[in-house]
C-alpha positions in Angstrom: -13.7 -8.1 -6.7 -9.9 -7.5 -6.5 -8.5 -3.9 -6.5 -5.0 -2.6 -7.0 -4.1 0.2 -4.5 -1.1 2.1 -5.5 0.3 4.7 -3.0 2.9 7.1 -4.3 5.4 8.5 -1.7 6.0 12.2 -1.3 9.6 13.6 -1.1 11.7 12.8 2.0 9.1 10.7 3.8 11.2 7.7 4.9 11.0 8.7 8.6 7.2 9.0 8.4 7.0 5.7 6.6 9.1 3.9 9.2 7.0 5.4 12.1 3.7 4.5 10.5 4.8 1.0 9.3 3.6 -1.1 12.3 0.0 0.3 11.9 0.2 -0.1 8.1 1.3 -3.7 8.4 -1.4 -4.5 11.0 -4.1 -3.6 8.5 -2.5 -5.7 5.8 -2.2 -8.6 8.2 -6.0 -8.3 8.9 -6.7 -8.5 5.2 -4.4 -11.5 4.9 -6.1 -13.2 7.9 -9.5 -12.7 6.2 -8.2 -14.3 3.0 -8.6 -11.0 1.1 -4.9 -10.1 0.4 -3.4 -11.2 -2.9 -0.1 -9.3 -2.5 1.4 -6.2 -0.9 4.8 -4.6 -0.7 6.8 -1.4 -1.2 8.5 -0.2 -4.3 12.2 0.7 -3.6 13.2 4.1 -5.0 16.4 2.5 -6.4 17.1 -0.9 -8.0 17.9 -2.7 -4.7 16.2 -5.0 -2.3 17.2 -2.7 0.6 17.2 0.9 -0.7 18.6 2.3 2.5 18.3 6.1 2.8 16.9 6.3 -0.8 13.7 4.9 0.7 10.7 3.9 -1.4 8.7 5.4 -4.3 5.4 4.0 -3.0 3.6 0.7 -2.4 1.3 -1.7 -4.1 -1.6 -3.6 -2.4 -3.9 -6.0 -4.3 -6.8 -7.0 -2.1 -10.5 -8.0 -2.3 -13.2 -5.6 -1.4 -17.0 -5.6 -2.0 -16.8 -2.5 -4.1 -14.5 0.2 -5.5 -16.0 2.6 -2.9 -15.0 0.2 -0.1 -11.5 -0.2 -1.6 -11.1 3.6 -1.7 -12.3 4.0 1.8 -9.8 1.4 3.0 -7.0 3.1 1.1 -7.9 6.5 2.5 -7.8 5.2 6.0 -4.2 3.9 5.6 -1.8 5.1 8.3 0.6 6.1 5.5 -2.0 8.6 4.3 -2.5 10.0 7.8 1.3 10.3 8.3 1.8 12.2 5.1 3.8 9.4 3.4 1.6 9.1 0.3 1.3 12.2 -2.0 -1.2 10.3 -4.1 -3.2 7.0 -3.9 -4.8 5.4 -7.0 -7.4 2.6 -6.6 -8.4 0.5 -9.6 -10.2 -2.8 -10.3 -7.8 -5.6 -10.8 -8.3 -9.0 -12.6 -5.8 -11.7 -11.6 -4.9 -13.9 -14.6 -1.6 -15.6 -13.8 -0.3 -17.7 -12.2 
């Protein structure tokens, strides 16, 4: 089943986000290579493609896991969690409809 994983950045964590990004992306590339990634990306904190020093408000990942428990375990192991980037992470079932 598909799951939406929403990470919400804490305050002033852009430097931590940038430092943890290579490990974070490696995990996403692994999901992609396994055919289990529908989409992933950050949410700019301002209305701009490149938010610069404003940074990001969080991230969204939609990926396939065997269970909600597996999706939560994957999310909890994210380098952004370990680096203190995310203040909160929500994991919910997701049903793709379009396109």
